[in-house]
C-alpha positions, 0 to 999 in steps of 0.5 A: 489498537494503537495507530502508528500512522494515518492519513486519507489513504491508509491507517497503519496500526501495530497489527494491521493496515487499513486501506481506504477506498479499496473496493470499487464502486462502493469505496469501502475499506480493506483490512490486512493483518500485518501477519498476512504480509510477506513483505512490502516493496518500495518502488518509484512512481513510474508508468509501469509501476502504476503512476496513472492508476487511479483505482483498480488493476491493469494486470490482474496481479496488483490492485490499487485502492483509489488515489486520485493524486497517485500520479504526484506521489514519489513512490508506490508501495507494494504489499506482497501478501502471503496465501493470496495471488493478488498484491496490493499497490498503494500510496500514502501522503508521507512516503518517507515516514511510512517507508521508515515505519515498514522498515522498523517493522522489518516488512521492507527487506534490507538492501543488499 
């Protein structure tokens, strides 16, 4: 499996995203197949979007893997999953690069 991007928070391959520190309290990783992702939304890092959410959920709809530096990041990604009620909100160390990777994979809808 070829790794397209990796940092201390995620690894993106041609077929999946691996979220590090996903499960609480054990901090184990979660693997999500790209085929199970309906789309990825990119939102600015704001209070309402989870800027201060270090780990877990505040609304029972979005789960955030642990990132103690989330408040300092400029954007938050939201993986909207097929066949699952809960989505994954996550951050990465190189937001520009990851956003372009997801656009190239057609996971981020084209802007109208």
